[in-house]
N, C-alpha and C positions, 0 to 999 in steps of 0.2 A: 528528512528525506520524504519526498512525495513522489508517488508513482502515478504517471498519467498514461492514457492510451490514446494514441492518435493514428487513425488509418490502419488499425491492426497492429501497430508497433507499440511496445512499452518503452516509456522514457522515465528516467529517474532524475529528479532535480533536487539539489541540496538547498533546503530553505533555512538551515540553521547557520547562523553567522557567528554566534558567540560561543557555542558549545562545540568542543572537539572531543572525540572519544576514539578509543582504539579497541578493537575486539580481536582476540587471537584464539585460535584453537590448535591444539597439538594432538597429533594422532600417532600412536606407536602400533605397528602391526607386526606380529611374529607369526611366521608360518612354520609348520613342522608336519612331518608325515604322520598320518593317522595310524596308530598301532592297534593291533589286535593281540590280546584283549586291550581295551582302552585303559591301560594302567602302565605304570613304569616298572621299576625293579621290585618294588614292594608296595603292597596295599595293606594298610593298617585298618582294622575293623574295630571301631569302638563298641563297647558292650551294648549300648542302646542306639546303635547306628540304624539308618533306615533299612538296610539289608544286612542279613547275617552271614555267617561263615558258609552255611550250606548253599545259599544263593551264589556266593562268590565262587565256591567250589564248582558248581554247575557251569557258571559262566567261563571259568578258566578251562575246565575240561572240554567245553564245547569249542572255544575259540583258540586255545593254545594248549592242546593236550600234552601232558608230561613236561611242561616248561616251568610250572610253579608248584611249590609245596605249601600246603595250608597247615599252619601250626596253630593249634587252639590252646588258649590259656584258661585255667579253671577259675581264676578270680582276678580282680583288678579292673581298671577302666578299659583295658584292651582285651577284647574277646578273642581275636585271632589276627594273624598276619599271613598274607600270601607272599611268598618270596620266590623270586626267579632262581631256579635251581642252579643255574650256571654260576651264581655268586658263590656257592659253597665250594667251587673248585679253587677259588682264590683265597677264601677266608673261612675259618671254621664256623659252623652253624652257631655254636654257643657264643663265640666272640662277636659275630655279627648281631645276633639277637640282643645280647647284653648292651651293646652300644646303641643299637636302634631304639630299644625300649627306654634306655636312659634319657635319650633326647625326646622321644615321643611323649613320655610322661610329663614333660615340662609344658605340654600343650593340653588344653582342655579337649581331650580326644573322645570322651565317652559317647557322644552322640554323632560322631563323625566317621566318614570314610576318608582316610588320608592317603593320597597317592604320593609315593616317595621315589625320587630319582636319586640313586646312589652312585656316586662316582668313586670308584675304588682305584687307588694308585699304590703300587708297591714300589718302594725305593730300597735299593740295596747298596750299601757302602761297605767295601771290604778293604782291609789293610793287609798288604802282603809284604813279605820280606824280600828284598831284591839284592 
């Protein structure tokens, strides 16, 4: 491909006769509403993460007061989790934390802040005598 300029206009001429090539770009764009605080249902704070639980507490208190509970752990690679309080209306705190930590500990989390989107669906099936 050669680009020439004549009288202020640009022209492209194909000078390759033997070589053909294809170029392709794919772009995926996802839009979502910005949330305050900029976290999902749970924020997992690794023990050596760039910000600690106290900074997360201040952020959550400033941006979403009384919407998250910060739970601190004494040992292990997870130092704390900030959990959206409304989740505890659907599932017990112990059950949620047990399952969350079971999966979180499978990831190298110690130096990371992990934003977690938790979709909770409750299914009920009853058998009745008719």
